[in-house]
PyMOL Python script that loads the backbone (N, CA, C, O; Angstrom):
from pymol import cmd

cmd.read_pdbstr("""\
ATOM      1  N   MET A   1       4.148  -6.093  -9.498  1.00  0.00           N
ATOM      2  CA  MET A   1       3.575  -5.166 -10.564  1.00  0.00           C
ATOM      3  C   MET A   1       3.998  -3.206 -10.415  1.00  0.00           C
ATOM      4  O   MET A   1       4.519  -2.912  -9.339  1.00  0.00           O
ATOM      5  N   THR A   2       3.870  -2.518 -10.997  1.00  0.00           N
ATOM      6  CA  THR A   2       4.053  -1.156 -11.623  1.00  0.00           C
ATOM      7  C   THR A   2       2.366  -1.008 -11.401  1.00  0.00           C
ATOM      8  O   THR A   2       1.643  -2.002 -11.479  1.00  0.00           O
ATOM      9  N   ILE A   3       1.815   0.386 -11.109  1.00  0.00           N
ATOM     10  CA  ILE A   3       0.918   0.777 -10.664  1.00  0.00           C
ATOM     11  C   ILE A   3      -0.296   0.373 -12.069  1.00  0.00           C
ATOM     12  O   ILE A   3      -1.491   0.082 -12.032  1.00  0.00           O
ATOM     13  N   LYS A   4       0.804   0.547 -13.369  1.00  0.00           N
ATOM     14  CA  LYS A   4       0.264   0.777 -15.041  1.00  0.00           C
ATOM     15  C   LYS A   4      -0.822  -1.140 -14.980  1.00  0.00           C
ATOM     16  O   LYS A   4      -1.961  -1.486 -15.297  1.00  0.00           O
ATOM     17  N   GLU A   5       0.562  -1.933 -14.317  1.00  0.00           N
ATOM     18  CA  GLU A   5      -0.023  -3.119 -14.735  1.00  0.00           C
ATOM     19  C   GLU A   5      -1.000  -3.492 -13.507  1.00  0.00           C
ATOM     20  O   GLU A   5      -1.934  -4.266 -13.718  1.00  0.00           O
ATOM     21  N   ALA A   6      -0.820  -3.025 -12.408  1.00  0.00           N
ATOM     22  CA  ALA A   6      -2.406  -3.316 -11.442  1.00  0.00           C
ATOM     23  C   ALA A   6      -3.253  -2.417 -11.566  1.00  0.00           C
ATOM     24  O   ALA A   6      -4.360  -2.706 -11.111  1.00  0.00           O
ATOM     25  N   ALA A   7      -3.141  -1.403 -12.026  1.00  0.00           N
ATOM     26  CA  ALA A   7      -4.421  -0.804 -12.802  1.00  0.00           C
ATOM     27  C   ALA A   7      -4.960  -1.536 -13.728  1.00  0.00           C
ATOM     28  O   ALA A   7      -6.123  -1.908 -13.569  1.00  0.00           O
ATOM     29  N   GLU A   8      -4.158  -1.941 -15.020  1.00  0.00           N
ATOM     30  CA  GLU A   8      -4.901  -2.986 -15.695  1.00  0.00           C
ATOM     31  C   GLU A   8      -5.885  -4.267 -15.157  1.00  0.00           C
ATOM     32  O   GLU A   8      -7.071  -4.563 -15.306  1.00  0.00           O
ATOM     33  N   LEU A   9      -4.718  -4.858 -14.444  1.00  0.00           N
ATOM     34  CA  LEU A   9      -5.469  -6.290 -14.070  1.00  0.00           C
ATOM     35  C   LEU A   9      -6.454  -6.293 -13.226  1.00  0.00           C
ATOM     36  O   LEU A   9      -7.040  -7.360 -13.044  1.00  0.00           O
ATOM     37  N   LEU A  10      -6.990  -4.778 -12.312  1.00  0.00           N
ATOM     38  CA  LEU A  10      -8.088  -4.202 -11.651  1.00  0.00           C
ATOM     39  C   LEU A  10      -9.421  -3.632 -12.346  1.00  0.00           C
ATOM     40  O   LEU A  10     -10.569  -3.445 -11.944  1.00  0.00           O
ATOM     41  N   GLY A  11      -8.724  -3.431 -13.624  1.00  0.00           N
ATOM     42  CA  GLY A  11      -9.369  -2.695 -14.331  1.00  0.00           C
ATOM     43  C   GLY A  11     -10.201  -0.964 -14.184  1.00  0.00           C
ATOM     44  O   GLY A  11     -11.313  -0.545 -14.503  1.00  0.00           O
ATOM     45  N   VAL A  12      -9.009  -0.350 -13.552  1.00  0.00           N
ATOM     46  CA  VAL A  12      -8.951   1.286 -12.929  1.00  0.00           C
ATOM     47  C   VAL A  12      -8.057   1.871 -13.328  1.00  0.00           C
ATOM     48  O   VAL A  12      -6.903   1.443 -13.360  1.00  0.00           O
ATOM     49  N   ASP A  13      -8.571   3.357 -13.845  1.00  0.00           N
ATOM     50  CA  ASP A  13      -7.096   3.798 -13.640  1.00  0.00           C
ATOM     51  C   ASP A  13      -6.076   4.263 -12.469  1.00  0.00           C
ATOM     52  O   ASP A  13      -6.308   4.382 -11.266  1.00  0.00           O
ATOM     53  N   LYS A  14      -4.708   4.522 -13.287  1.00  0.00           N
ATOM     54  CA  LYS A  14      -3.696   4.399 -12.291  1.00  0.00           C
ATOM     55  C   LYS A  14      -4.578   5.662 -11.175  1.00  0.00           C
ATOM     56  O   LYS A  14      -5.064   5.149 -10.167  1.00  0.00           O
ATOM     57  N   THR A  15      -4.742   6.901 -11.293  1.00  0.00           N
ATOM     58  CA  THR A  15      -4.975   7.890 -10.478  1.00  0.00           C
ATOM     59  C   THR A  15      -5.835   6.847  -9.025  1.00  0.00           C
ATOM     60  O   THR A  15      -5.477   6.870  -7.848  1.00  0.00           O
ATOM     61  N   THR A  16      -6.884   6.107  -9.552  1.00  0.00           N
ATOM     62  CA  THR A  16      -7.838   5.518  -8.786  1.00  0.00           C
ATOM     63  C   THR A  16      -7.011   4.744  -7.962  1.00  0.00           C
ATOM     64  O   THR A  16      -7.528   4.386  -6.904  1.00  0.00           O
ATOM     65  N   LEU A  17      -5.817   4.385  -8.186  1.00  0.00           N
ATOM     66  CA  LEU A  17      -4.925   2.901  -7.122  1.00  0.00           C
ATOM     67  C   LEU A  17      -4.744   3.927  -6.052  1.00  0.00           C
ATOM     68  O   LEU A  17      -5.220   3.832  -4.921  1.00  0.00           O
ATOM     69  N   ARG A  18      -3.467   5.667  -6.838  1.00  0.00           N
ATOM     70  CA  ARG A  18      -3.282   6.370  -6.238  1.00  0.00           C
ATOM     71  C   ARG A  18      -4.387   6.702  -5.077  1.00  0.00           C
ATOM     72  O   ARG A  18      -3.950   6.388  -3.970  1.00  0.00           O
ATOM     73  N   ARG A  19      -6.033   7.394  -5.035  1.00  0.00           N
ATOM     74  CA  ARG A  19      -6.758   7.732  -3.966  1.00  0.00           C
ATOM     75  C   ARG A  19      -6.923   6.423  -3.248  1.00  0.00           C
ATOM     76  O   ARG A  19      -7.354   6.613  -2.111  1.00  0.00           O
ATOM     77  N   TRP A  20      -6.701   5.023  -3.567  1.00  0.00           N
ATOM     78  CA  TRP A  20      -6.717   3.635  -2.402  1.00  0.00           C
ATOM     79  C   TRP A  20      -5.854   3.947  -1.839  1.00  0.00           C
ATOM     80  O   TRP A  20      -6.219   4.281  -0.711  1.00  0.00           O
ATOM     81  N   ASP A  21      -4.910   4.038  -1.960  1.00  0.00           N
ATOM     82  CA  ASP A  21      -3.348   4.023  -1.309  1.00  0.00           C
ATOM     83  C   ASP A  21      -3.345   4.982  -0.260  1.00  0.00           C
ATOM     84  O   ASP A  21      -2.982   4.713   0.885  1.00  0.00           O
ATOM     85  N   LYS A  22      -3.742   6.090  -0.633  1.00  0.00           N
ATOM     86  CA  LYS A  22      -4.470   7.251   0.461  1.00  0.00           C
ATOM     87  C   LYS A  22      -5.121   6.702   1.432  1.00  0.00           C
ATOM     88  O   LYS A  22      -4.754   6.674   2.607  1.00  0.00           O
ATOM     89  N   ALA A  23      -6.074   6.260   0.998  1.00  0.00           N
ATOM     90  CA  ALA A  23      -7.218   5.809   1.310  1.00  0.00           C
ATOM     91  C   ALA A  23      -7.197   4.476   2.624  1.00  0.00           C
ATOM     92  O   ALA A  23      -7.933   4.018   3.498  1.00  0.00           O
ATOM     93  N   GLY A  24      -6.010   4.303   2.120  1.00  0.00           N
ATOM     94  CA  GLY A  24      -5.787   2.937   3.246  1.00  0.00           C
ATOM     95  C   GLY A  24      -6.142   1.809   2.095  1.00  0.00           C
ATOM     96  O   GLY A  24      -5.660   0.747   2.488  1.00  0.00           O
ATOM     97  N   LYS A  25      -6.684   1.662   1.050  1.00  0.00           N
ATOM     98  CA  LYS A  25      -7.369   0.727   0.497  1.00  0.00           C
ATOM     99  C   LYS A  25      -6.187   0.031   0.401  1.00  0.00           C
ATOM    100  O   LYS A  25      -6.101  -0.742   1.355  1.00  0.00           O
ATOM    101  N   LEU A  26      -5.374  -0.024  -0.228  1.00  0.00           N
ATOM    102  CA  LEU A  26      -4.288  -0.996  -0.420  1.00  0.00           C
ATOM    103  C   LEU A  26      -2.812  -0.256  -0.116  1.00  0.00           C
ATOM    104  O   LEU A  26      -2.542   0.930  -0.302  1.00  0.00           O
ATOM    105  N   LYS A  27      -1.933  -1.320   0.410  1.00  0.00           N
ATOM    106  CA  LYS A  27      -0.865  -0.568   1.015  1.00  0.00           C
ATOM    107  C   LYS A  27       0.587  -1.113  -0.656  1.00  0.00           C
ATOM    108  O   LYS A  27       0.715  -2.325  -0.834  1.00  0.00           O
ATOM    109  N   PRO A  28       1.079  -0.555  -1.202  1.00  0.00           N
ATOM    110  CA  PRO A  28       1.886  -0.410  -2.265  1.00  0.00           C
ATOM    111  C   PRO A  28       3.239  -0.514  -1.470  1.00  0.00           C
ATOM    112  O   PRO A  28       3.422  -0.452  -0.254  1.00  0.00           O
ATOM    113  N   TYR A  29       3.967  -0.656  -2.303  1.00  0.00           N
ATOM    114  CA  TYR A  29       5.464  -1.185  -1.845  1.00  0.00           C
ATOM    115  C   TYR A  29       6.142  -0.314  -2.619  1.00  0.00           C
ATOM    116  O   TYR A  29       5.818  -0.340  -3.806  1.00  0.00           O
ATOM    117  N   ARG A  30       7.507   0.922  -2.117  1.00  0.00           N
ATOM    118  CA  ARG A  30       8.367   1.279  -3.030  1.00  0.00           C
ATOM    119  C   ARG A  30      10.184   0.177  -3.293  1.00  0.00           C
ATOM    120  O   ARG A  30      11.014  -0.632  -2.878  1.00  0.00           O
ATOM    121  N   HIS A  31       9.581   1.312  -4.556  1.00  0.00           N
ATOM    122  CA  HIS A  31      11.264   0.553  -5.210  1.00  0.00           C
ATOM    123  C   HIS A  31      12.306   1.099  -4.429  1.00  0.00           C
ATOM    124  O   HIS A  31      12.217   2.315  -4.597  1.00  0.00           O
ATOM    125  N   PRO A  32      13.487   0.798  -3.472  1.00  0.00           N
ATOM    126  CA  PRO A  32      14.426   1.687  -3.052  1.00  0.00           C
ATOM    127  C   PRO A  32      14.848   2.685  -3.500  1.00  0.00           C
ATOM    128  O   PRO A  32      14.872   3.827  -3.041  1.00  0.00           O
ATOM    129  N   LEU A  33      15.334   2.103  -4.791  1.00  0.00           N
ATOM    130  CA  LEU A  33      16.330   3.423  -5.569  1.00  0.00           C
ATOM    131  C   LEU A  33      14.594   4.787  -6.334  1.00  0.00           C
ATOM    132  O   LEU A  33      14.626   6.011  -6.463  1.00  0.00           O
ATOM    133  N   ASN A  34      14.050   4.335  -6.474  1.00  0.00           N
ATOM    134  CA  ASN A  34      13.231   5.310  -7.478  1.00  0.00           C
ATOM    135  C   ASN A  34      11.893   5.908  -6.399  1.00  0.00           C
ATOM    136  O   ASN A  34      11.216   6.937  -6.394  1.00  0.00           O
ATOM    137  N   ARG A  35      11.942   4.648  -5.519  1.00  0.00           N
ATOM    138  CA  ARG A  35      10.344   5.216  -4.926  1.00  0.00           C
ATOM    139  C   ARG A  35       8.804   4.642  -5.669  1.00  0.00           C
ATOM    140  O   ARG A  35       7.732   4.648  -5.064  1.00  0.00           O
ATOM    141  N   TYR A  36       8.955   4.251  -6.835  1.00  0.00           N
ATOM    142  CA  TYR A  36       7.604   4.427  -7.523  1.00  0.00           C
ATOM    143  C   TYR A  36       7.018   2.885  -6.735  1.00  0.00           C
ATOM    144  O   TYR A  36       7.554   1.881  -6.266  1.00  0.00           O
ATOM    145  N   ARG A  37       5.774   3.338  -6.898  1.00  0.00           N
ATOM    146  CA  ARG A  37       4.928   2.403  -6.272  1.00  0.00           C
ATOM    147  C   ARG A  37       4.850   0.935  -6.846  1.00  0.00           C
ATOM    148  O   ARG A  37       4.456   0.662  -7.980  1.00  0.00           O
ATOM    149  N   LEU A  38       5.297   0.005  -5.872  1.00  0.00           N
ATOM    150  CA  LEU A  38       4.953  -1.421  -6.717  1.00  0.00           C
ATOM    151  C   LEU A  38       3.322  -2.399  -5.707  1.00  0.00           C
ATOM    152  O   LEU A  38       2.874  -2.239  -4.571  1.00  0.00           O
ATOM    153  N   TYR A  39       2.919  -3.333  -6.845  1.00  0.00           N
ATOM    154  CA  TYR A  39       2.341  -4.007  -5.829  1.00  0.00           C
ATOM    155  C   TYR A  39       2.183  -5.348  -6.185  1.00  0.00           C
ATOM    156  O   TYR A  39       2.471  -5.775  -7.303  1.00  0.00           O
ATOM    157  N   LYS A  40       1.659  -6.147  -5.115  1.00  0.00           N
ATOM    158  CA  LYS A  40       1.771  -7.445  -4.916  1.00  0.00           C
ATOM    159  C   LYS A  40       0.917  -7.966  -5.826  1.00  0.00           C
ATOM    160  O   LYS A  40      -0.136  -7.350  -5.654  1.00  0.00           O
ATOM    161  N   LYS A  41       0.765  -8.804  -6.754  1.00  0.00           N
ATOM    162  CA  LYS A  41      -0.011  -9.404  -7.638  1.00  0.00           C
ATOM    163  C   LYS A  41      -1.032 -10.356  -6.350  1.00  0.00           C
ATOM    164  O   LYS A  41      -2.256 -10.377  -6.481  1.00  0.00           O
ATOM    165  N   GLU A  42      -0.739 -10.670  -5.840  1.00  0.00           N
ATOM    166  CA  GLU A  42      -1.778 -11.478  -4.492  1.00  0.00           C
ATOM    167  C   GLU A  42      -2.250 -10.787  -3.946  1.00  0.00           C
ATOM    168  O   GLU A  42      -3.389 -11.237  -3.817  1.00  0.00           O
ATOM    169  N   GLU A  43      -2.161  -9.389  -3.191  1.00  0.00           N
ATOM    170  CA  GLU A  43      -3.008  -8.555  -2.610  1.00  0.00           C
ATOM    171  C   GLU A  43      -4.208  -7.916  -3.956  1.00  0.00           C
ATOM    172  O   GLU A  43      -5.320  -7.439  -3.731  1.00  0.00           O
ATOM    173  N   LEU A  44      -3.625  -8.081  -5.177  1.00  0.00           N
ATOM    174  CA  LEU A  44      -4.198  -7.144  -6.244  1.00  0.00           C
ATOM    175  C   LEU A  44      -5.213  -8.432  -6.932  1.00  0.00           C
ATOM    176  O   LEU A  44      -5.869  -8.223  -7.953  1.00  0.00           O
ATOM    177  N   GLU A  45      -5.224  -9.354  -6.435  1.00  0.00           N
ATOM    178  CA  GLU A  45      -6.213 -10.592  -6.780  1.00  0.00           C
ATOM    179  C   GLU A  45      -7.076 -10.420  -5.241  1.00  0.00           C
ATOM    180  O   GLU A  45      -8.292 -10.230  -5.255  1.00  0.00           O
ATOM    181  N   GLN A  46      -6.571 -10.478  -4.394  1.00  0.00           N
ATOM    182  CA  GLN A  46      -7.800 -10.755  -3.285  1.00  0.00           C
ATOM    183  C   GLN A  46      -8.255  -9.725  -2.982  1.00  0.00           C
ATOM    184  O   GLN A  46      -9.343  -9.989  -2.471  1.00  0.00           O
ATOM    185  N   LEU A  47      -8.034  -8.251  -2.973  1.00  0.00           N
ATOM    186  CA  LEU A  47      -8.797  -6.456  -3.331  1.00  0.00           C
ATOM    187  C   LEU A  47     -10.244  -7.049  -4.632  1.00  0.00           C
ATOM    188  O   LEU A  47     -11.467  -6.915  -4.573  1.00  0.00           O
ATOM    189  N   LEU A  48      -9.186  -7.811  -5.859  1.00  0.00           N
ATOM    190  CA  LEU A  48     -10.241  -8.101  -6.843  1.00  0.00           C
ATOM    191  C   LEU A  48     -12.004  -8.978  -6.241  1.00  0.00           C
ATOM    192  O   LEU A  48     -13.145  -8.743  -6.639  1.00  0.00           O
ATOM    193  N   ARG A  49     -11.591  -9.823  -5.353  1.00  0.00           N
ATOM    194  CA  ARG A  49     -12.157 -10.914  -5.066  1.00  0.00           C
ATOM    195  C   ARG A  49     -12.880 -10.573  -4.231  1.00  0.00           C
ATOM    196  O   ARG A  49     -13.683 -11.470  -3.975  1.00  0.00           O
ATOM    197  N   GLY A  50     -13.123  -9.034  -3.203  1.00  0.00           N
ATOM    198  CA  GLY A  50     -13.691  -8.755  -2.009  1.00  0.00           C
ATOM    199  C   GLY A  50     -14.661  -8.051  -3.238  1.00  0.00           C
ATOM    200  O   GLY A  50     -15.892  -8.077  -3.252  1.00  0.00           O
ATOM    201  N   ILE A  51     -13.761  -7.406  -4.281  1.00  0.00           N
ATOM    202  CA  ILE A  51     -14.850  -6.330  -4.783  1.00  0.00           C
ATOM    203  C   ILE A  51     -16.324  -7.392  -5.676  1.00  0.00           C
ATOM    204  O   ILE A  51     -17.524  -7.297  -5.932  1.00  0.00           O
ATOM    205  N   ARG A  52     -15.284  -8.242  -5.832  1.00  0.00           N
ATOM    206  CA  ARG A  52     -16.788  -8.748  -7.013  1.00  0.00           C
ATOM    207  C   ARG A  52     -17.735  -9.712  -6.133  1.00  0.00           C
ATOM    208  O   ARG A  52     -18.589 -10.441  -6.637  1.00  0.00           O
ATOM    209  N   HIS A  53     -17.465  -9.616  -4.710  1.00  0.00           N
ATOM    210  CA  HIS A  53     -18.512 -10.363  -3.707  1.00  0.00           C
ATOM    211  C   HIS A  53     -18.755  -9.419  -2.706  1.00  0.00           C
ATOM    212  O   HIS A  53     -18.635  -9.645  -1.502  1.00  0.00           O
ATOM    213  N   GLU A  54     -19.202  -8.041  -3.360  1.00  0.00           N
ATOM    214  CA  GLU A  54     -19.695  -7.349  -2.483  1.00  0.00           C
ATOM    215  C   GLU A  54     -20.875  -6.401  -3.244  1.00  0.00           C
ATOM    216  O   GLU A  54     -21.540  -5.599  -2.588  1.00  0.00           O
TER     217      GLU A  54
END
""", "prot")
cmd.dss("prot")
cmd.show_as("cartoon", "prot")
cmd.util.cbc("prot")
cmd.orient("prot")
């Protein structure tokens, strides 16, 4: 998923995802050509479940 799609799924801003990346909460994958951040939907859903249970 793109950073925009991931932000929409989690209900946060793209800036928040970038901060979480730097803090180590998320591990984005990089597109090999343009180096854009990409996220696995399963990992985002797991993070979302963790947030809801806190």
